[in-house]
C-alpha positions in Angstrom: -87.3 21.2 22.1 -87.5 18.4 19.4 -86.3 20.8 16.7 -83.2 21.7 18.7 -82.3 18.0 19.2 -82.7 17.3 15.4 -80.5 20.3 14.7 -77.8 19.0 17.1 -77.9 15.6 15.4 -77.6 17.2 12.0 -74.5 19.2 13.1 -73.0 16.1 14.6 -73.5 14.1 11.3 -71.9 17.0 9.3 -69.0 17.0 11.7 -68.5 13.2 11.3 -68.7 13.6 7.6 -66.1 16.3 7.5 -63.8 14.4 9.8 -64.0 11.3 7.6 -63.2 13.5 4.6 -60.1 15.0 6.2 -58.9 11.6 7.3 -59.5 10.1 3.9 -57.8 13.0 2.1 -54.8 12.7 4.5 -54.5 9.0 3.9 -54.8 9.5 0.1 -52.1 12.2 0.2 -49.8 9.9 2.2 -50.4 7.0 -0.2 -49.7 9.2 -3.2 -46.4 10.4 -1.5 -45.4 6.9 -0.8 -46.2 5.7 -4.3 -44.2 8.6 -5.7 -41.2 7.8 -3.5 -41.4 4.1 -4.6 -41.6 5.2 -8.2 -38.5 7.3 -7.9 -36.6 4.4 -6.2 -37.8 2.0 -8.9 -36.9 4.4 -11.6 -33.3 4.5 -10.2 -33.2 0.7 -9.6 -35.8 -0.8 -12.0 -37.2 -4.3 -11.5 -35.6 -6.9 -13.6 -32.2 -5.1 -13.6 -29.4 -7.7 -14.2 -27.0 -8.3 -11.3 -24.1 -7.4 -13.6 -23.7 -6.1 -17.1 -23.6 -8.7 -19.9 -20.0 -8.1 -20.8 -18.9 -8.8 -17.2 -20.6 -12.2 -17.0 -18.5 -15.3 -16.4 -18.8 -16.6 -20.0 -17.5 -13.3 -21.4 -14.9 -13.0 -18.7 -13.5 -16.4 -19.6 -13.2 -15.3 -23.3 -12.1 -11.7 -23.1 -10.5 -10.9 -19.7 -6.9 -9.9 -19.7 -6.2 -12.7 -17.3 -7.2 -15.3 -19.8 -6.3 -13.6 -23.1 -2.9 -12.2 -22.0 -1.5 -13.7 -18.8 -2.5 -17.4 -19.4 -0.9 -17.4 -22.9 2.1 -15.3 -21.8 2.8 -17.6 -18.8 3.3 -20.5 -21.3 5.2 -18.8 -24.2 6.1 -15.2 -23.4 7.6 -14.6 -20.0 8.7 -11.1 -20.9 5.1 -10.0 -21.5 4.0 -11.7 -18.3 6.8 -9.9 -16.3 6.0 -6.6 -17.9 2.3 -7.0 -17.0 2.7 -8.1 -13.4 6.3 -7.1 -12.6 7.2 -10.7 -11.7 7.9 -14.0 -13.5 5.2 -16.7 -13.9 7.1 -18.9 -11.3 7.1 -16.0 -8.8 3.4 -15.3 -9.5 2.5 -19.0 -8.8 4.5 -19.0 -5.6 2.9 -15.8 -4.4 -0.6 -17.2 -5.3 0.1 -20.4 -3.4 1.2 -18.4 -0.3 -1.8 -16.1 -0.1 -4.4 -18.4 -1.8 -5.6 -19.8 1.6 -6.4 -16.3 3.0 -10.1 -15.7 3.5 -10.0 -12.6 1.3 -8.9 -14.8 -1.7 -11.3 -17.7 -1.2 -14.7 -17.4 -2.8 -17.2 -20.1 -3.5 -19.2 -20.8 -6.7 -22.9 -20.4 -6.4 -25.9 -21.5 -8.5 -26.3 -18.0 -9.8 -22.7 -17.3 -11.0 -19.1 -18.5 -10.9 -16.8 -16.7 -8.5 -13.7 -14.6 -9.4 -10.7 -16.8 -8.9 -7.8 -16.1 -6.7 -5.5 -15.9 -9.8 -7.7 -13.2 -11.3 -7.7 -11.2 -8.1 -4.0 -11.4 -7.7 -3.4 -10.4 -11.3 -5.7 -7.4 -11.1 -4.0 -6.2 -7.9 -0.5 -6.6 -9.2 -1.4 -4.7 -12.4 -2.8 -1.9 -10.2 0.3 -1.9 -8.0 2.6 -1.9 -11.0 1.0 0.9 -13.0 -1.2 2.8 -10.7 -3.8 2.7 -13.5 -7.4 3.8 -12.9 -9.5 1.1 -11.4 -12.3 1.7 -13.9 -9.9 0.9 -16.7 -8.7 -2.3 -15.0 -12.3 -3.2 -14.3 -13.1 -3.1 -18.0 -9.9 -5.1 -18.9 -10.6 -7.8 -16.3 -14.4 -7.8 -17.0 -15.5 -7.0 -13.5 -17.5 -4.1 -12.0 -15.7 -1.0 -10.9 -16.8 -1.5 -7.3 -15.7 -5.2 -7.4 -12.2 -4.1 -8.7 -11.9 -1.7 -5.7 -12.9 -4.5 -3.2 -10.5 -7.0 -4.9 -7.4 -4.7 -4.7 -8.1 -3.9 -1.1 -8.8 -7.5 -0.1 -5.8 -8.8 -1.9 -3.5 -6.2 -0.4 -4.7 -7.2 3.1 -4.1 -10.9 2.2 -0.5 -10.2 1.0 0.3 -8.2 4.1 -1.2 -10.6 6.6 0.3 -13.7 5.0 3.8 -12.4 4.1 4.6 -9.6 6.7 5.8 -12.0 9.4 8.1 -13.7 6.9 9.5 -10.9 4.8 9.1 -7.8 7.1 10.4 -9.3 10.3 13.1 -7.4 12.2 16.5 -9.0 11.4 17.9 -11.4 14.0 21.5 -11.7 15.2 22.5 -14.0 12.4 21.1 -11.7 9.8 22.9 -8.7 11.2 26.2 -10.6 11.3 25.8 -11.6 7.7 25.0 -8.0 6.7 28.1 -6.7 8.5 30.3 -9.3 6.8 28.8 -8.6 3.3 29.4 -4.8 3.7 33.1 -5.5 4.6 33.6 -8.1 1.8 31.8 -6.2 -0.9 32.3 -2.5 0.0 35.4 -2.7 2.2 33.6 -0.9 5.1 33.9 -2.7 8.5 31.3 -2.8 11.3 28.5 -1.4 9.1 25.0 -2.9 9.5 23.2 -0.8 6.9 22.8 2.4 4.8 19.9 4.6 5.5 18.1 7.2 3.4 14.7 8.6 2.6 12.6 8.6 -0.6 9.5 10.7 -1.4 6.6 8.6 -2.8 4.2 10.7 -4.9 0.5 10.4 -3.8 -2.9 11.9 -4.5 -3.3 14.4 -1.7 -6.1 13.6 0.8 -8.8 16.3 1.1 -8.5 19.0 3.7 -4.8 18.1 4.3 -3.4 21.6 3.6 0.3 21.6 3.0 1.2 18.6 5.1 2.1 16.4 2.1 3.8 19.2 0.1 7.5 18.5 -0.2 10.4 20.7 -1.3 10.4 19.1 -4.8 7.0 20.6 -5.6 4.6 17.6 -5.4 2.6 15.8 -2.7 4.2 12.8 -1.1 4.8 10.5 1.8 8.3 9.5 2.9 9.8 6.0 2.8 12.8 5.7 5.1 14.7 2.5 4.7 17.8 0.7 5.9 19.5 -1.1 3.0 21.8 -4.1 3.1 24.9 -4.7 1.0 22.9 -6.6 -1.6 20.2 -3.9 -2.1 17.7 -5.6 0.3 15.4 -3.8 2.7 16.4 -4.6 6.3 14.0 -2.2 8.2 11.8 0.7 7.1 9.5 3.5 8.2 6.7 4.6 5.9 4.0 7.2 6.0 5.4 10.4 7.3 4.3 13.7 5.8 6.2 14.9 2.7 6.9 18.3 4.2 9.1 16.7 6.9 12.9 16.4 6.3 14.9 13.2 6.7 16.4 14.4 9.9 13.0 15.3 11.4 11.5 11.9 10.5 14.6 10.1 11.8 14.5 11.8 15.2 10.9 10.9 15.8 11.0 7.4 14.3 11.0 4.0 16.0 14.1 3.1 14.0 16.1 5.7 15.9 14.7 4.6 19.2 15.6 0.9 18.5 19.2 1.8 17.7 19.6 4.4 20.4 18.2 2.1 23.1 20.1 -0.9 21.9 16.9 -2.9 21.3 18.2 -4.8 18.3 20.3 -8.0 18.2 23.3 -6.2 16.7 26.7 -7.9 17.0 28.9 -6.7 19.9 31.5 -4.0 19.2 34.5 -5.5 17.5 38.0 -4.4 16.6 38.5 -2.7 13.3 40.6 -4.5 10.7 44.3 -3.7 10.6 44.2 -2.2 14.1 47.2 -3.2 16.3 46.2 -6.1 18.5 42.5 -5.0 18.3 43.2 -1.7 20.0 40.5 0.1 17.9 37.1 -1.4 19.1 34.1 0.1 17.4 30.3 -0.6 17.6 28.1 -1.5 14.7 26.9 1.6 12.9 24.6 2.9 10.2 25.7 5.1 7.3 23.7 8.1 6.4 24.0 11.4 4.5 24.4 14.9 6.0 20.7 15.0 7.1 21.3 12.5 9.9 23.0 13.1 13.2 26.5 11.9 14.0 26.3 9.5 16.9 28.0 6.3 18.1 25.6 4.3 15.9 25.5 6.7 12.9 28.4 7.7 10.6 28.7 10.5 8.1 31.2 11.7 5.6 33.8 14.4 6.1 32.5 17.8 5.0 34.3 19.9 2.5 35.7 19.7 -1.0 37.5 16.5 -1.9 40.5 18.3 -3.2 41.0 20.1 0.1 40.7 17.1 2.4 43.6 15.1 3.7 44.3 11.7 2.1 42.9 9.6 4.9 39.6 11.6 4.9 39.4 11.4 1.1 39.8 7.6 1.3 37.1 7.4 4.0 34.7 9.5 2.0 35.3 7.3 -1.1 34.2 4.2 0.9 31.4 6.1 2.6 29.8 7.3 -0.6 30.2 3.8 -2.1 28.0 2.5 0.7 25.4 5.2 0.4 25.0 4.2 -3.2 23.6 0.9 -2.1 20.5 2.6 -0.6 20.1 4.9 -3.5 20.2 2.0 -5.9 17.8 0.1 -3.7 15.2 2.9 -4.2 16.0 3.1 -7.9 15.4 -0.7 -8.2 12.1 -0.5 -6.4 10.7 2.4 -8.4 12.1 1.4 -11.8 10.3 -1.9 -11.4 7.1 0.2 -11.3 
């Protein structure tokens, strides 16, 4: 009986020893796995790695950045170089910087570790990107910042420009503005009761992934469409931006808010008035837009007479001459916008 009890105690001790071995081996394996994972993480992000590369530090940025080596000097002595770099004059640059400088995206504070990137540097980098479409990695090297920082700067500055200036420069024209546009079209282009010329422009883009042929236009490249209403002095009155490049001008116009606002009389357009030289104001006509053949002919949209010029009656030829003179204002507006870039 005693021998049986001793045998049971021996087996129990062996079982405990084996259990401890298994637990110890499992803990050791877990520790080795954890240390290996930490080693791989540390190998990718080693201890003591500087927060930025040496050539991007503030002392090197102040000496070699394009903002300090090109723009600062050009603003004082070479306005042509400054305008070629930013597509605006030094005075306009300072005015824009003053208007958006108070936005939270432009305000950064100096710390004990490093000096912040100033609002002027942020605006200059963003304007250079808008003007040339250059690779952000290239601009990052030129302005002595990290590539990820350049991406954040361009995005933040674009948000600041939109939020600070949209209400002032992209506002829907009021009644006084429309009356001035109508008067300018009659004075400059000899076309009465016209409140704008409308046309579309394809803007080339890098096609988003998995978009198929949505952005493929008839010209053979990927684009989005800018549809704008131009004034007599080549200014943008209203616009619609972002439709797929595969759509035609007529399709975009029919589904746009611009058409709805004109069709439903939601704008502060001047009241219908008599055409010049009409007998005692007998010919009363509403305010209209002028568009090419892609647009519909309605009581708020005028088009040219179809057919060859040599086969048209004289009054239709004269009308087409004035009509095409107005459509040039919108074409020249687009040319001016894109030649600046």
